[in-house]
MDTraj code that builds the backbone (N, CA, C; nanometers):
import mdtraj as md
import numpy as np

residues = "UNK UNK UNK UNK UNK UNK UNK UNK UNK UNK UNK UNK UNK UNK UNK UNK UNK UNK UNK UNK UNK UNK UNK UNK UNK UNK UNK UNK UNK UNK UNK UNK UNK UNK UNK UNK UNK UNK UNK UNK UNK UNK UNK UNK UNK UNK UNK UNK UNK UNK UNK UNK UNK UNK UNK UNK UNK UNK UNK UNK UNK UNK UNK UNK UNK UNK UNK UNK UNK UNK UNK UNK UNK UNK UNK UNK UNK UNK UNK UNK UNK UNK UNK UNK UNK UNK UNK UNK UNK UNK UNK UNK UNK UNK UNK UNK UNK UNK UNK UNK UNK UNK UNK UNK UNK UNK UNK UNK UNK UNK UNK UNK UNK UNK UNK UNK UNK UNK UNK UNK UNK UNK UNK UNK UNK UNK UNK UNK UNK UNK UNK UNK UNK UNK UNK UNK UNK UNK".split()
xyz = np.array([
    [0.8054, -2.3211, 0.5001],
    [0.9299, -2.2987, 0.4295],
    [0.9439, -2.1481, 0.3981],
    [1.0557, -2.0923, 0.4325],
    [1.0797, -1.9503, 0.4062],
    [1.1271, -1.9323, 0.2624],
    [1.0674, -1.8370, 0.1953],
    [1.1096, -1.8033, 0.0599],
    [1.2257, -1.7090, 0.0699],
    [1.3226, -1.7241, -0.0207],
    [1.4357, -1.6335, -0.0224],
    [1.4260, -1.5455, -0.1455],
    [1.4666, -1.4229, -0.1296],
    [1.4576, -1.3235, -0.2386],
    [1.5946, -1.2581, -0.2594],
    [1.6449, -1.2713, -0.3803],
    [1.7687, -1.2023, -0.4156],
    [1.7320, -1.0579, -0.4478],
    [1.8003, -0.9654, -0.3849],
    [1.7672, -0.8228, -0.4018],
    [1.8617, -0.7647, -0.5075],
    [1.8064, -0.7110, -0.6135],
    [1.8839, -0.6521, -0.7215],
    [1.9482, -0.5202, -0.6779],
    [2.0563, -0.4860, -0.7427],
    [2.1300, -0.3613, -0.7106],
    [2.0420, -0.2372, -0.7150],
    [1.9530, -0.2295, -0.8121],
    [1.8715, -0.1075, -0.8282],
    [1.7808, -0.0854, -0.7050],
    [1.7419, -0.1929, -0.6397],
    [1.6589, -0.1810, -0.5216],
    [1.7377, -0.1160, -0.4074],
    [1.8596, -0.1644, -0.3861],
    [1.9431, -0.1090, -0.2792],
    [1.9878, 0.0318, -0.3113],
    [2.0154, 0.0594, -0.4384],
    [2.0534, 0.1953, -0.4771],
    [1.9400, 0.2939, -0.4522],
    [1.8134, 0.2489, -0.4727],
    [1.7006, 0.3322, -0.4370],
    [1.7040, 0.3659, -0.2892],
    [1.7249, 0.2643, -0.2075],
    [1.7247, 0.2856, -0.0627],
    [1.8399, 0.3761, -0.0168],
    [1.9514, 0.3642, -0.0820],
    [2.0690, 0.4403, -0.0415],
    [2.0707, 0.5831, -0.0972],
    [2.0063, 0.5995, -0.2109],
    [2.0127, 0.7304, -0.2751],
    [1.8801, 0.7954, -0.3052],
    [1.7720, 0.7351, -0.2622],
    [1.6415, 0.7952, -0.2891],
    [1.6050, 0.7968, -0.4359],
    [1.6297, 0.6894, -0.5042],
    [1.6018, 0.6802, -0.6485],
    [1.4561, 0.6958, -0.6815],
    [1.4268, 0.6886, -0.8089],
    [1.2892, 0.7129, -0.8601],
    [1.1867, 0.6179, -0.8038],
    [1.2260, 0.4972, -0.7670],
    [1.1286, 0.4014, -0.7181],
    [1.1303, 0.3832, -0.5688],
    [1.1727, 0.4825, -0.4946],
    [1.1924, 0.4694, -0.3495],
    [1.0665, 0.4251, -0.2760],
    [0.9527, 0.4767, -0.3087],
    [0.8295, 0.4402, -0.2393],
    [0.7952, 0.2939, -0.2582],
    [0.7959, 0.2494, -0.3817],
    [0.7684, 0.1088, -0.4131],
    [0.8742, 0.0207, -0.3472],
    [0.9994, 0.0588, -0.3638],
    [1.1097, -0.0196, -0.3102],
    [1.0995, -0.0373, -0.1583],
    [1.0812, 0.0715, -0.0892],
    [1.0743, 0.0670, 0.0567],
    [0.9596, -0.0274, 0.1015],
    [0.8450, -0.0128, 0.0385],
    [0.7313, -0.0986, 0.0727],
    [0.7602, -0.2474, 0.0497],
    [0.8216, -0.2798, -0.0620],
    [0.8526, -0.4189, -0.0908],
    [0.9586, -0.4753, 0.0022],
    [1.0612, -0.3954, 0.0333],
    [1.1640, -0.4430, 0.1261],
    [1.1049, -0.4695, 0.2655],
    [1.0189, -0.3801, 0.3110],
    [0.9583, -0.3995, 0.4435],
    [0.8717, -0.5219, 0.4428],
    [0.7830, -0.5321, 0.3440],
    [0.6902, -0.6454, 0.3376],
    [0.7634, -0.7773, 0.3217],
    [0.8500, -0.7846, 0.2215],
    [0.9184, -0.9131, 0.1939],
    [1.0236, -0.9448, 0.2963],
    [1.0835, -0.8420, 0.3550],
    [1.1824, -0.8650, 0.4603],
    [1.1212, -0.9267, 0.5834],
    [0.9949, -0.8991, 0.6082],
    [0.9227, -0.9549, 0.7229],
    [0.8832, -1.1022, 0.6958],
    [0.8650, -1.1363, 0.5682],
    [0.8169, -1.2691, 0.5311],
    [0.9225, -1.3632, 0.4771],
    [1.0347, -1.3083, 0.4295],
    [1.1314, -1.3866, 0.3546],
    [1.2739, -1.3500, 0.3930],
    [1.3669, -1.4371, 0.3545],
    [1.5078, -1.4038, 0.3682],
    [1.5483, -1.3179, 0.2487],
    [1.6099, -1.2033, 0.2760],
    [1.6602, -1.1152, 0.1693],
    [1.8090, -1.1446, 0.1511],
    [1.8480, -1.1667, 0.0259],
    [1.9808, -1.2135, -0.0067],
    [2.0488, -1.1150, -0.1011],
    [2.1814, -1.0963, -0.0809],
    [2.2642, -1.0258, -0.1781],
    [2.3833, -1.1157, -0.2125],
    [2.4398, -1.0925, -0.3296],
    [2.5568, -1.1682, -0.3683],
    [2.6740, -1.0718, -0.3959],
    [2.7925, -1.1231, -0.4268],
    [2.9056, -1.0334, -0.4490],
    [2.8873, -0.9359, -0.5659],
    [2.8068, -0.9727, -0.6630],
    [2.7834, -0.8842, -0.7779],
    [2.7029, -0.7618, -0.7323],
    [2.5968, -0.7840, -0.6616],
    [2.5147, -0.6756, -0.6072],
    [2.6012, -0.5898, -0.5150],
    [2.6765, -0.6565, -0.4275],
    [2.7600, -0.5849, -0.3314],
    [2.8598, -0.4946, -0.4011],
    [2.9174, -0.5418, -0.5116],
    [3.0163, -0.4611, -0.5840],
    [2.9499, -0.3411, -0.6533],
    [2.8313, -0.3623, -0.7072],
    [2.7624, -0.2525, -0.7745],
    [2.7230, -0.1415, -0.6785],
    [2.6775, -0.1765, -0.5613],
    [2.6368, -0.0714, -0.4661],
    [2.7577, -0.0186, -0.3902],
    [2.8602, -0.1012, -0.3762],
    [2.9799, -0.0588, -0.3051],
    [3.0610, 0.0507, -0.3732],
    [3.0380, 0.0667, -0.5021],
    [3.1126, 0.1681, -0.5777],
    [3.0876, 0.3096, -0.5249],
    [2.9796, 0.3277, -0.4506],
    [2.9455, 0.4606, -0.3989],
    [3.0097, 0.4954, -0.2657],
    [3.0839, 0.4007, -0.2078],
    [3.1346, 0.4188, -0.0723],
    [3.2862, 0.4065, -0.0691],
    [3.3495, 0.4841, 0.0193],
    [3.4943, 0.4838, 0.0324],
    [3.5464, 0.3593, 0.1034],
    [3.4606, 0.2984, 0.1848],
    [3.5005, 0.1776, 0.2559],
    [3.3813, 0.0827, 0.2698],
    [3.4151, -0.0421, 0.2912],
    [3.3080, -0.1388, 0.3093],
    [3.2334, -0.1143, 0.4401],
    [3.3026, -0.0595, 0.5390],
    [3.2358, -0.0246, 0.6640],
    [3.1274, 0.0775, 0.6439],
    [3.1559, 0.1758, 0.5566],
    [3.0535, 0.2774, 0.5248],
    [2.9338, 0.2151, 0.4595],
    [2.9575, 0.1241, 0.3664],
    [2.8461, 0.0533, 0.3008],
    [2.7675, -0.0266, 0.4019],
    [2.8326, -0.1019, 0.4851],
    [2.7629, -0.1801, 0.5868],
    [2.6810, -0.0910, 0.6799],
    [2.7379, 0.0247, 0.7155],
    [2.6653, 0.1170, 0.8030],
    [2.5414, 0.1702, 0.7304],
    [2.5516, 0.1989, 0.6027],
    [2.4387, 0.2519, 0.5255],
    [2.3263, 0.1494, 0.5161],
    [2.3613, 0.0238, 0.5172],
    [2.2615, -0.0867, 0.5045],
    [2.2225, -0.1500, 0.6356],
    [2.2673, -0.0940, 0.7473],
    [2.2519, -0.1633, 0.8761],
    [2.1054, -0.1879, 0.9164],
    [2.0122, -0.1142, 0.8638],
    [1.8714, -0.1377, 0.8959],
    [1.8078, -0.2528, 0.8223],
    [1.8781, -0.3027, 0.7203],
    [1.8267, -0.4145, 0.6418],
    [1.8941, -0.5425, 0.6835],
    [1.8153, -0.6475, 0.7006],
    [1.8737, -0.7778, 0.7303],
    [1.8960, -0.8487, 0.5965],
    [2.0199, -0.8416, 0.5502],
    [2.0570, -0.9009, 0.4228],
    [2.1542, -1.0168, 0.4446],
    [2.1187, -1.1319, 0.3906],
    [2.2085, -1.2463, 0.3955],
    [2.3050, -1.2359, 0.2785],
    [2.4327, -1.2545, 0.3044],
    [2.5329, -1.2559, 0.1995],
    [2.5534, -1.3977, 0.1510],
    [2.5413, -1.4155, 0.0220],
    [2.5529, -1.5488, -0.0342],
    [2.6555, -1.5458, -0.1478],
    [2.7460, -1.6431, -0.1538],
    [2.8409, -1.6459, -0.2645],
    [2.7708, -1.6818, -0.3961],
    [2.8368, -1.6464, -0.5030],
    [2.7834, -1.6783, -0.6370],
    [2.8231, -1.8229, -0.6707],
    [2.7304, -1.9128, -0.6883],
    [2.7618, -2.0502, -0.7217],
    [2.8258, -2.0599, -0.8608],
    [2.9216, -2.1500, -0.8754],
    [2.9834, -2.1697, -1.0070],
    [2.8802, -2.2056, -1.1129],
    [2.7773, -2.2810, -1.0747],
    [2.6725, -2.3162, -1.1717],
    [2.6017, -2.1916, -1.2215],
    [2.5883, -2.0908, -1.1357],
    [2.5251, -1.9640, -1.1780],
    [2.6166, -1.8874, -1.2731],
    [2.7467, -1.8908, -1.2453],
    [2.8410, -1.8218, -1.3351],
    [2.8350, -1.8842, -1.4738],
    [2.8306, -2.0168, -1.4798],
    [2.8214, -2.0824, -1.6107],
    [2.6908, -2.0472, -1.6811],
    [2.5791, -2.0504, -1.6052],
    [2.4479, -2.0181, -1.6621],
    [2.4453, -1.8747, -1.7106],
    [2.5057, -1.7833, -1.6367],
    [2.5127, -1.6430, -1.6787],
    [2.5899, -1.6274, -1.8106],
    [2.6998, -1.7026, -1.8234],
    [2.7750, -1.6975, -1.9480],
    [2.6938, -1.7458, -2.0669],
    [2.6165, -1.8490, -2.0485],
    [2.5314, -1.9021, -2.1578],
    [2.4229, -1.8017, -2.1925],
    [2.3605, -1.7402, -2.0921],
    [2.2562, -1.6403, -2.1192],
    [2.3160, -1.5182, -2.1878],
    [2.4371, -1.4772, -2.1465],
    [2.4991, -1.3630, -2.2109],
    [2.5373, -1.3955, -2.3545],
    [2.5809, -1.5182, -2.3830],
    [2.6105, -1.5559, -2.5213],
    [2.4851, -1.5509, -2.6074],
    [2.3740, -1.5952, -2.5526],
    [2.2468, -1.5876, -2.6270],
    [2.2101, -1.4424, -2.6524],
    [2.2225, -1.3597, -2.5524],
    [2.1978, -1.2173, -2.5661],
    [2.2835, -1.1559, -2.6767],
    [2.4114, -1.1876, -2.6797],
    [2.5010, -1.1337, -2.7818],
    [2.4646, -1.1854, -2.9200],
    [2.4222, -1.3128, -2.9285],
    [2.3845, -1.3690, -3.0583],
    [2.2562, -1.3043, -3.1138],
    [2.1787, -1.2457, -3.0245],
    [2.0557, -1.1743, -3.0660],
    [2.0843, -1.0280, -3.0952],
    [2.2115, -0.9890, -3.0944],
    [2.2505, -0.8512, -3.1256],
    [2.2636, -0.7599, -3.0071],
    [2.2623, -0.8130, -2.8868],
    [2.2738, -0.7315, -2.7677],
    [2.4097, -0.6651, -2.7536],
    [2.4087, -0.5436, -2.6995],
    [2.5331, -0.4696, -2.6752],
    [2.6009, -0.5245, -2.5488],
    [2.7310, -0.5111, -2.5427],
    [2.8038, -0.5641, -2.4276],
    [2.7886, -0.4766, -2.3026],
    [2.7601, -0.3535, -2.3150],
    [2.7619, -0.2586, -2.2057],
    [2.6709, -0.3011, -2.0890],
    [2.7297, -0.3052, -1.9711],
    [2.6580, -0.3267, -1.8447],
    [2.5628, -0.4457, -1.8422],
    [2.5901, -0.5494, -1.9179],
    [2.4967, -0.6598, -1.9188],
    [2.5376, -0.7749, -1.8294],
    [2.6677, -0.8061, -1.8211],
    [2.7070, -0.9251, -1.7487],
    [2.6628, -0.9250, -1.6014],
    [2.6712, -0.8166, -1.5285],
    [2.6210, -0.8226, -1.3895],
    [2.4747, -0.8677, -1.3811],
    [2.3914, -0.8182, -1.4688],
    [2.2492, -0.8594, -1.4668],
    [2.2367, -1.0106, -1.4932],
    [2.3189, -1.0630, -1.5846],
    [2.3097, -1.2058, -1.6119],
    [2.3592, -1.2870, -1.4938],
    [2.4611, -1.2393, -1.4230],
    [2.5104, -1.3076, -1.3047],
    [2.4042, -1.3070, -1.1929],
    [2.3378, -1.1949, -1.1757],
    [2.2315, -1.1845, -1.0746],
    [2.1152, -1.2752, -1.1107],
    [2.0696, -1.2707, -1.2340],
    [1.9568, -1.3553, -1.2779],
    [1.9894, -1.5041, -1.2673],
    [2.1098, -1.5405, -1.3088],
    [2.1490, -1.6818, -1.3024],
    [2.1583, -1.7297, -1.1568],
    [2.2074, -1.6433, -1.0698],
    [2.2160, -1.6810, -0.9273],
    [2.0752, -1.7070, -0.8741],
    [1.9816, -1.6156, -0.9031],
    [1.8442, -1.6387, -0.8569],
    [1.7877, -1.7713, -0.9125],
    [1.8127, -1.7968, -1.0378],
    [1.7624, -1.9202, -1.1004],
    [1.8235, -2.0443, -1.0385],
    [1.9556, -2.0490, -1.0284],
    [2.0249, -2.1681, -0.9792],
    [1.9909, -2.1933, -0.8311],
    [1.9837, -2.0870, -0.7514],
    [1.9587, -2.1023, -0.6082],
    [1.8115, -2.1141, -0.5716],
    [1.7229, -2.0894, -0.6680],
    [1.5794, -2.0971, -0.6413],
    [1.5249, -1.9753, -0.5683],
    [1.5958, -1.8634, -0.5774],
    [1.5470, -1.7402, -0.5161],
    [1.4466, -1.6699, -0.6076],
    [1.3556, -1.5966, -0.5460],
    [1.2781, -1.4969, -0.6213],
    [1.3732, -1.3786, -0.6441],
    [1.3379, -1.2855, -0.7293],
    [1.4208, -1.1688, -0.7548],
    [1.3404, -1.0417, -0.7398],
    [1.3861, -0.9524, -0.6534],
    [1.3233, -0.8232, -0.6325],
    [1.4006, -0.7207, -0.7164],
    [1.3363, -0.6621, -0.8162],
    [1.4018, -0.5689, -0.9078],
    [1.3004, -0.4665, -0.9612],
    [1.3518, -0.3499, -1.0024],
    [1.2687, -0.2541, -1.0721],
    [1.2872, -0.2674, -1.2238],
    [1.3810, -0.3475, -1.2682],
    [1.4165, -0.3569, -1.4099],
    [1.4088, -0.5033, -1.4558],
    [1.2853, -0.5552, -1.4738],
    [1.2691, -0.6989, -1.4976],
    [1.2861, -0.7474, -1.6417],
    [1.2923, -0.6617, -1.7397],
    [1.2859, -0.7039, -1.8809],
    [1.3912, -0.8071, -1.9180],
    [1.5176, -0.7805, -1.8912],
    [1.6222, -0.8738, -1.9298],
    [1.6102, -1.0026, -1.8500],
    [1.5777, -0.9935, -1.7227],
    [1.5625, -1.1159, -1.6443],
    [1.4507, -1.2033, -1.7008],
    [1.3387, -1.1436, -1.7390],
    [1.2298, -1.2225, -1.7942],
    [1.2660, -1.2859, -1.9270],
    [1.3455, -1.2149, -2.0079],
    [1.3844, -1.2668, -2.1367],
    [1.4784, -1.3859, -2.1270],
    [1.5728, -1.3807, -2.0341],
    [1.6773, -1.4822, -2.0281],
    [1.6665, -1.5794, -1.9106],
    [1.5818, -1.5488, -1.8171],
    [1.5623, -1.6342, -1.6987],
    [1.4113, -1.6433, -1.6710],
    [1.3359, -1.6999, -1.7646],
    [1.1885, -1.6950, -1.7538],
    [1.1295, -1.7763, -1.6371],
    [1.2090, -1.8613, -1.5757],
    [1.1557, -1.9440, -1.4676],
    [1.1670, -1.8823, -1.3301],
    [1.2386, -1.7711, -1.3169],
    [1.2490, -1.7119, -1.1829],
    [1.1240, -1.6302, -1.1519],
    [1.0864, -1.6308, -1.0259],
    [0.9754, -1.5481, -0.9783],
    [1.0273, -1.4064, -0.9614],
    [0.9768, -1.3156, -1.0412],
    [1.0233, -1.1766, -1.0390],
    [0.9222, -1.0870, -0.9707],
    [0.9694, -1.0150, -0.8715],
    [0.8876, -0.9167, -0.7994],
    [0.9297, -0.7797, -0.8538],
    [0.8414, -0.7206, -0.9321],
    [0.8714, -0.5931, -0.9999],
    [0.7455, -0.5037, -0.9976],
    [0.7643, -0.3755, -1.0215],
    [0.6493, -0.2827, -1.0135],
    [0.5346, -0.3189, -1.1088],
    [0.5636, -0.3760, -1.2257],
    [0.4558, -0.4056, -1.3211],
    [0.3721, -0.5260, -1.2815],
    [0.4278, -0.6146, -1.1979],
    [0.3521, -0.7329, -1.1565],
    [0.3152, -0.7330, -1.0085],
    [0.3801, -0.6487, -0.9315],
    [0.3565, -0.6396, -0.7871],
    [0.3473, -0.4928, -0.7451],
    [0.2413, -0.4236, -0.7907],
    [0.2337, -0.2786, -0.7627],
    [0.2255, -0.2445, -0.6155],
])
top = md.Topology()
chain = top.add_chain()
for i, resn in enumerate(residues, 1):
    res = top.add_residue(resn, chain, resSeq=i)
    for name in ("N", "CA", "C"):
        top.add_atom(name, md.element.get_by_symbol(name[0]), res)
traj = md.Trajectory(xyz[None], top)
């Protein structure tokens, strides 16, 4: 059985812009891409797409990666809303949080592992997903 891995926006932004975690990111994408299906959803696509004038430019920038595009399930959208409500009840700020909740909920609902450099919020609100991050997968 092939494992599927949802790729977080920060991973692709590293690859596209040479971010701080480029070495770790490149290694994990190569390794996991050879062993697993790498998945993106519309939330990730929108976050990385903001850097490009056209979708064709974005696709061209990512052409070396085999990424499966998967829609966001309605069950994940509902789960993200519940996690975000819990976050807000704990005093969390609204800024830039909902995309992370949508990504985490998608991984949870679809049974994907999650490749990210920023695992803290995912671990707090989606403790059952398998997270591939620098602190646990150096």
